[in-house]
N, C-alpha and C positions, 0 to 999 in steps of 0.2 A: 474321366477328367472333370466332367460337369458335376458329377456327384461330389467329388472332393472340393470343388470350388463352392458348391452350395453349402456344404458342411462348414467350410472355413468362413464363408460370409455369415452364416448363422451364428457361429461362435463369436465372431467379431461384433455382430449386431447385439448379441446378448450381453457381452462385456460392456459395450458402449452404453446400453440401456442401464446396466447396473451402475456404471460410473455416473450417469446423468442423475439417477435417483439418489445416489449418495451425495452428489453435489447439491441437489435441491434440499435434501434433508440437512446438510451441513449449513446451508444458507438460512434455512428456516430456524435452526436452533442457535443462530449466532447474531440475533438482532441487537444484543447488548454488547457484542465483542468486535464486530466488524464496523469500522468507521472511526470517527474522531469524537472525543468528548467535548461538547460545546458548553461553555459556561458564560452566563450573562451577569454582569456586575453593574450596579448603579450606585449613585451617591458617593459621598466623600466623608469618611473612609468608605472604600468600595465594599458593597454588600452583595453577596451572591443571591440572585433572584431566580435563576433557572439553570438546571443542568440536565443534559440529555445526550444520547449518542446519535449523531447525524451522519448522513451519507454524502454530504457535500458541504462546501464552505460557501455560505450565502447569507444575505441579510434579510431573509424572510421574517426574522424575528423583529425587524424594525417596526412593522405594523403593530406587533404586540407591545413594543416599548412605547411607541407613540400613543397607542390607545391608553396607556397608563399615564400619559402626560409627561413622559421623559423626553428631554431635549439632548441629553448627553448620557453616554453609557460606554461600557467596554465589553468586548467579547474575546474569549480565549478558546482556541481549538487546540487540543493536545492529543497525541497518539504516536504510534509506531509506524514508520514508513519502511516497507521492505524493499531492498534492492538486491536483485539476483546476482550481482557481481560488482566489482570495483568499477566505477564509472565517473563521468563528468556530466553534470546537468546544468541547464540554464533555468533560472527562476526570474519571473517578472511579477511585481506586485504594484498595484495602483490603489490608492485609497484617498478618501476624503472623510476623515482628516488624517489619520496616522495608522500605519501597519508595520509590524515587525515580525520577521520570520526567523526562527532559530532552528538549527539542526545540531543535535547532540550538544546543546548548550552554547553554541557559537552563533552569533547573529550573522545571517547571510544577506538579509534584505531589511533595510530600515528606510521606509519611504515617508518623507515629510513634505515633499515639494508640491504635491497635488498636480504634478506635471501630466500633460496629456500623452506624453511619450516617455514613460518611465524607463530607467536603465535596466538592461538585461544583465543579471549577475550570473557569473559562472562559478560553479561549486564542484569540488572533487569530493565524492563520497565513497566509502568502502562497502563491501558486501555485507549484507545482514540487515537487521532491524535497527533503523536510526530513529532517534527521538525527535519528533517534530512538534514545534509549538508556534502557533500563529496568534498574534495579539493585535486586535483592532480597537482603536479608540475613536469615539464620535463625540465631538463637542457640540457645536451648533451649526445650523445651516444645512447644506446638502449632505446626503449620505451616499457613499459608494465604496465598493471594494471589488477588486478583480485580481485573483492570484492564479498564475499559470506556470507551467513547467514544460521542459522538453529535454530529451537527450541533446548533448552539445550540438549546436548549429542546426537542429531539427525544428520543424514548425511547432509552435506552442500549442498546448492543450490543457484542459482542466486536470486537476490532481487525480491520480489513478486510485480511486477509492477501493478498487479490488485489492490493492496492496496496503491499505491502511487499517490499523487495528488499534483498539483502545490501549491505554498504557498498562493495564493489568492483564492483558490477554496475550502475553508472549507465547505461552504454551499452545494456546489455540491457534495463534498465527503460524507457528511452526508446523502444526498439523495441517492447516489449510495450504500452506506453501508446498509441503511434501505431497499432499493429495493432488494439487493442481499440476505439480511436476509429473506425477505418475499418470494423471489423465492426459496431459499434453503429450507425454512420451508415447502413450498407447494410441491415441487418436492419430498422431502424426507419424510416430515411429513404425507402427505395425504396417500400415499401407506402404510407407516409403521403403521399409525393409523388404516387404514382399515384392514391390516393384523392382528394387535393386537386385534381389535374388533372381527374379524372373529374367531381368535384362542380362545379368551376368551369365546365367545358365544358357540362354539362347545365343548370347554373344560367343560363348565358348564353343557351342555346337557349330555356329557359323564359321568361326575361325578354323575348326577342324575341317569343315567342308571346303573352305577356301584353300586351306593349306594342302589338302590331299588332291593331287592333280588327277586328270582323267587316266584311264587305263593306258598302259604302255603301248606305243605305236610300233614297238619292235626295234626302234633305233635309240632307245633310252638306255643310259648307263646306270642311273640310279633307280632303285625301287621306289614305289609310292611311300613306303614307310621312311626310308632314308631321306626322301625329298621333304616329307612333312617335318622331320626332325631338323633338317637344315633350315627350312623356312621359319620354324619356331626359334631357332638360334639367331637368325637374322633379326627377328622381332625383339628378342631379348637384348641383343647388342644395341639395337636402335634405341630401346628404352633406357638402357644403362648410360649411353653417351649423352642422352638428352636430359636425364635427371641428375647426372653428376654436376655438382655445383649449382643446383637449381635455386639455392638460397643466397646467391651472390648479392653482395652489397648490403643486405639487410643488417641492421634496421634502417640504414640509409634508404630513403624512399625514392630518390631520384637517380638511381643507378642506370636506369634505362628510360629514355623518353617514351611517352605515350602510355606507360603502364598506369600512372595515376589517373589519367583521363578515362581509360576504359573501366577501371575499378570504380571511379565516381559514377559512371553511367550505370553500372550494375547495381550500385548501392541505391541509386534513384529508383530502379525497378523494385528492389527489395522493399523500399519504403512506400511503394504503391503509386509512384509517379510514372505514367506511361510515356511521357515525352522524354526522350534521351537527353535533350538539351545540349547535344554535341553531335555535329553532323560531318566531321572530317572522315569518320568511318561509319559504316552501317551498324545497326544494333545487334546483329545476330550473335557475335562473340560475347557481348555483354549479357544477352539473354541466357546463354549457356553458363556464364559465370554466375549470374544471379541464381540459377538452379543449384550450383555448387554451394553458394552462400546459404541457400535454404537447407541443404543437407547439413552444413556447418551449424545453422541455427538449431536444427533438431538435435544434433549432438550436444550443443550448449544447453538446450532445454533439459535434456536428460541428465547432464552433468551439473545442472544448477547454475550455469554461467549466464544464460539468457532467460528472459521471461517472455519478451515479445519479439517479433521479427525485426522491429526497428532497433532493437538492442544490438543487432549485428552492425548496423551503420554507426551506432553510437560508439561501438568498440574501436572505431578507427582512431580515436584520440588517445588510446592507451595500448591497444594490441593490434597494430596494423599488419604485423608480419604474416598471420594466417591468410589475410586477404590477398597479399601478394603471392604467397606460395600457392594458393588455390588457382590463381590466374595462370601462374607459370606451369603448374602441373597440367592444367587443361591444355595449354599450348603444346607441352611436351607429349601428352598422350595423343593429341590429334596429329602431331608430327610423326609419331611412331606409327599411327594407323596408316599413314601414307605409304609405309614400307609394304604393308599387306596389300594395299590397292595396286601398287606398281607391280607386285608379284603376280597378282591375279590378272592384270592387264597383259603383262608379258606372257603369261601362260596361255592366254586366249589368242595372242598374236603369234606365238612361236612354240617353244617347248619348255620342258622342265629345267634344263640347264640354263637357258636364257633367263627364265623367271627367277631362279635362285641367284644368278649373277646380278640381275637388276635389283633384287631385294638387298643384297649385301652392299652394292654400290651406293644405293640411297641411304641405307642404314649408317654408312660411314662418310656420307657426303658432308664435308665440313660446313658449307654455307647453310645447308638445310638443318643440320644438327645444331649449329650455332644459333640460328634464329628461332629454333624450337624451344630454346631456353627462356625466351622472352615472353612476358605476358602481353603480347600484342597479336594482331590479327593475321600476320603473314603466313604462319604455318597452317592456320585454319583455312585461309583462302586457298592455299596450294592444294590442300587435301580435297576441298570441294571442287576445284577445277579438275583435278585428276579423276574424281568420281564421275563428274559429268561427261568427260571424254570417254571414260570406261563404258558408260551406258550407251554413248553414241557409237562406239566401236562395236559393242554387242548388238545393237540394233542393225548395224551394217552386216554383221556376220549371220544373224538369225532374224530375218525380217518377219513382220507379222505380229510382234508382241507390243508391249507398252514401253519399250526401252527409250523411245524418243521422248515420251511424256516424262519419264523419270530423269532423262538427261536435261530437259528444259526446267523441271522443278528444282533440280540440284543447282543448275545455273542461276536460278532466282535466289537460292540461298547464298551462292557465292557473291552475287551482286549486293545482297543485303549484308555482306561482311565487309567488302571493299568494292567501291563502285567500278574500278577498272576491270572487274570480271565481265563487264559488258562486252569485252573483246571475244567472249565465247560465241558471240554471234558469227564470227568468222568461220570456225569449223562447221557450224550449222549451215552456213551459206555454201561452203565447199561440199558438204554432204548433199545438200539439195541439188547443186549443180551436177554432181556425179550421178545422182538418181535420174536426172533429166537426160544426161548423156547415155546412161544405160538403157533408158527407154527410147532412145533415138528421137528425141523431140526437144523443143525448147522449154525453158522454164515458163510454163503457162500460168496465168492467174489462178486457174483451178488447182494445179499442182502446188503452187506456192501457198494458196489458201489452206489446203489440207495439211501441208507441212507446218504452217504457222499455227494452226489450231492445236497440233500435237506437240509443238515445241515452244513457240513464243508465248502462247496464252498461259500455259502452266508457269513459265518463267516469270511473266508479268504478275500473275495472281499471287505466286509465292512471295515475290519481292514486295508487293504492296501489303500483303498480310503480315510480313515480318517487319517492314519499315514503313508503316502508314504515315508517319510524320514527315516523310519526304514530300508528301502531298499536302497534308494538313498544315504544315509549316513550310510551305514551298519557298516563301521569300527568304527565310533563314537558310534553308537548304541551298537555294540558288546562290546566295551570297558566299556560302562556304565553298561551293564548287568554283565560283569565280576566283576566290582567294587562292585555292589550290592551283587552279589553272595558271594564274599569274606567277605564282611561285615556281611552277614547273617550267614556265616559259622564260623567266628572267633569272632564276637561280635564287631569288628571295633573300639576297644578302649573304648567302653562304659562300664559302671558298669556291672560286670558279675553277672547276676541273674539266671544263669542256663539255661537249655533248656526250650523251650516254652511249651512242653507237661505238665510239672509240674507247671510252673509259671502261665500259663493261667488258669489251673484248680483250683489252690489253691488261686489265687490272682485276675487276671483280670476279670474272669467271676463272681465269688462270689460278688466282690465289684461293678462290672458293671451292674449286673442284680439282685443280691440278691439270697440267698439260697432257699427261697420258690419257686421262679420262676424256678430255675434249677431242683428242686425236681419235680415240676409239669411237666416240660418238659420230665423228665424220665418216669413219669406216662403216659403222652400223647404218648410218643414213643412206650411204651408197648401196649397201646390200638390201636394205628395205625397199628402196625405189626399184631396184631390179626385180625383186620378188613380187611386190604388189604396190604399184605406185598410187593406187586409189586410197588404200588404207593408210599409206604413208602420208598422203596429202591431208587426210582428216586428222591424223595423229599430230602432224607438225604444224597445222594451220594456226592453232592458238599460240604456241611458243614463237612462231615466226612473226605473227601480228603483234604480240606483246613486245618483242625485241624492237621491232620497227617503231612502235609508238613510244615506248620508254626511251629509245635512243634519241628521240627529239627533245628530251627534257634536259634542262640545266641542273635540276636536282638529280643526283646520280648516286643515291644511297645504295649500298650493296644489297639491301633487302629487296630492292625492286627486281632483282634477278631470281629471287627464290622460286617463283612459279615455273621457271624454265628447268630447274634442276632435275625433277623426276623424269622429264622427257629426255634430257641429255643422258641420264643414267640408263634409261631403257634402250636408247640407241647404242650407247656404249656396250651394254650387255649383249646386244645382237652382234656387235663387232667382235667382242671377246669370244662368245660361244662359237661363232662361225669360224674364226681364226683357229681356235683350239681344235675344232672338228677337222679342219684341213691338215693340221699338224699330226693328229692321231685319230684314226677313224673310229676305233672301238675300244671298249673295256676301260680298265683303270688308267692306262696311259692318257686317254682323252680326258678323264675326270681330273687327273693330276695336271694336265696341260691347262684345263679350264681354271682350276684353282690357282695355278701359278700366274697365269695372265691376269686373273682378277686381282690378285695381290699386287702385281706390278702396277696395274691401272689405278687401284684405290689407295696405294701407299702414300703418295704426297698428301692427299686429302685426309687420310686417317691419322697420319703423324701430326699434321697441323691441328686436327681436332683434339688429339690427346694433349698437346701443349696448351690449347685453349681451355679445355676442361680442368686441367691441373691448375692453371692460373686462376680460373674463375672460382675454384673451391677455396681460395685463400681469402683472408679478411681484407676488405677494401681499405685503401689508405685513408679515405674520408672518415670511415668508422674509427680507425686507429687514432686519427688526429682528434676527432671529437672526444674520444675517451681520455686522451691526454689532456685536452683543454679542461674537461670536467674535473680531472684530478689535480690540476695545477693552477688553473685560473680562478681567482676568487669570484663569487657571485656578484653580479652587478657591474662587472668590468666592461670597458668599451673595447670592442673587437672589430677590426676591419678585415674583410675578406675581398680579394680581387676575384676576377673570373665570372663566368656565367652561373646561372642558378643550378645547373647540373654538376658543376665542378666544386661547389662549396660544401663544406661540412655542415651538418645539421646538429644544432645544440638542443639539449633538453630545456624546455621553457622554464623549468623550476629554478635554473641558475640565473635567469633574468639578465642575460648579457645584452648590452646595447650594441646591436650590430649596425655598422656603418656601411653604406655603399661607397664605391670609389668616388662618385661624384660629390657626395656629401663630405667625404674626407678631404678632397681637394679644395672644396669651398672653405672648409675649416682652416686648412693650412694657409689659404690666401687671405683669411680674415673676412670672407664674404658671408660666413655663417655665424650669426650672432648667438646661436644656441650652443655651439660647441667651442670650448676653449681651444685656441690655436695650438695645434701640435700635441693635444692631450690624449690622443688615442693610446690606450694602454697596451694593446696587443695588435700585431699585424700578421696576417696569415696569407702567404703568397703561394700560388699554385703554378706549376709548370707542366706542360704537356704539349706534344705535337699538335693537339687540337686547339691550343690557345695558350700563349704565354705573355699576353699584353699586360704591362705594368706602367701606370702613369709615371712620367718622369718626376713629378713632384713626390709621389709615393716612394720611388726608388731613391731619391735624394734623402728623403726623411729617414728611410731605413738605414742608409749608410751613416747618417749623422747621429741619430738619436737612439737606435735600437740595436739589440744584440740577438744573434741566432741562438735559440735555446732548444730547438727540436727539429729534426729532419726525418720525415716519413717517406721512405722510398716507395714509389708506386710504378706506374707505367710511363714515366716521363723521359725515358731514355732517348738520347739523340742519335742512337745507332742508325746508320743508313739502311740496315736490313729490316728495320721495323716499319711496317706499313699500317697506317690508320685510315679508317673511313672518315676523312677529314670534314665531311658535312654532317656527321652524326655525333651527337654528344654522348658517346659511349667510350669510356676511358679504358679500353682494353685493345691491344693491337689486333688488327685483322690478320696480320701475318708477321713473321720474324721472331718475336718474343725474345729478343736478345737483351740481356741485362734488365729484364723486367721482373720485379719482385712480387708485386701484387696488383690487383685491379685498382684503378683510380690514378689521379695525377700525382706527381711528386709534390710534397707539401713541406713548406718551411714556415716555422712559427717563430716570430720575433717578439721580444719583450722590450718595452721602453726602459732605457737606462735610468738609473736612479739619480744620476747627476748629469 
């Protein structure tokens, strides 16, 4: 193995050295082809005084001009600017006296103001070599020129002269670009490919080891091979139901709250900013997402789409769909991984049948699969909590190892994902107390000190290593925590649904898992307590603490119950397996009884999950409405949309619609808005959903008197009493029911102003 590694490293080093030498030779032989052609003109009519190829835009030639007694002159820089893909850039130019910047013959910057704060111009450019011309004119007085650029909304920087070539060096520029693409793909792609292959190979081996259970105890119905096949089937089903409809809502970017914020955090990391600038969630999820974005960048580099890592962030303005899909795939993959962890944990606590039942129950658990579709932190948090408890249970069953350290470290990762994972301190405290009881002594400072060193210290160190800005920017972090605490305590203006203790028990969990699974979990809890109450106490400490704490909240989002789902599935699996064993002692009758009971328990959840996935895979009503508007509403029209930011359609900026808020439209109707002609709104778009159907009376009267309905897009706005929505969450898909629901999104009515 070492010999193979040494040979591979030698080959990689030799190839890298060859590319480096070729790069230096290319740079050495290109002094007259890389850069811009700079021309100095003086006099009237203008006379060419000097022409040369330069590597920057500067006024160092001013000294030369002044030495010649010149007080006025003109400078022209010309060349080819290479863009690796269609993009949007910002240009800023400042000059004393005048500067003009043209791309492909079109003037994009013309600065005459001598302003200390010049305007930032936004320009759309297409992939390839674009013709760049910069003209500077100096008359008398002070001399100054500053020209900078950036991908849209990014920090400004000098022009990238590694992408600039003289006007006659197109062939050379194409060779340089192709060579750089090859070198970048080699330097980044080969190590990354080797790392991915190594990771996938060992992950596959680990999956096999995890899926194959210990040798039969003599009371097992299934063989190890059959068990492994069934465990793999559970994983496959889990992946399928979590990836089905994963592109929901796109290209609409506000189909799910919080996705944009986490993507924005990851893009900051890609651009080299270590501060997440967002403290509602920990940064771990965004770190993982930025890693996926780096893989996306390497692919784009090899495909010629990207040139620099910041191009990934710049692509947000034209191709944001891959950024959302990568985030959702990460969440779905981590949600699927939870099925493997619950299988292994159940195998450690019980037997093969119980482990398989637990895996299938979690694979088809509606609430868990539903939230695994979203590019948010909840599925990741649930997985890390489960892994931490798994290590804690393993430390209990096999003392003397380093499992407590691993349990603490993973708990730190969970806290760096979402801060409420601090409740993992409860099962650790229960474990410490049980250790003291087993030793027939009190929890002494010495015992507590040793335990804290092995658990709390790794947790704290990992948390601080992953989320250092919770300390470095403690004031902003504390303000965010205070904001979240106030919202949880008061409800933060959302629909008041009471406290979580009752709401989750009568609504979130019954619809999210089904009553049969909840009943089976109670049976399993009773059986577990009778068998080993100590292990049961450790296993159930976190879900109990989590339910008690979240039950005190006035925010009662369904996703708050997600960390409880794997534990309830595990307890239900114990109840199913033990009940089936009592019904049929041995052989295939017991296997069939287990399968039948599992199907009965999981059916309400699985059927609801099927309805949800099938609906999620359809085109969103906001996307359909936006496309209709693009096809039928003239550019520049005035459009009023009611509802919140997550309910409105998103229009392409190229159409230049003037979008009015409800407040501005009401002001216009009442004559309080001098900028808007009274009642001159061209189009009105109204949204209806159980999540919100508020329409201002003035707008309703205006629609009745002056507008006609021209299009109706049916979504999820059905008034059917069997449809249940998470009323505090701006997600326009039913949580349960799905009666008379056509597609995701609200019902949308589009009205046009009558001509007379």
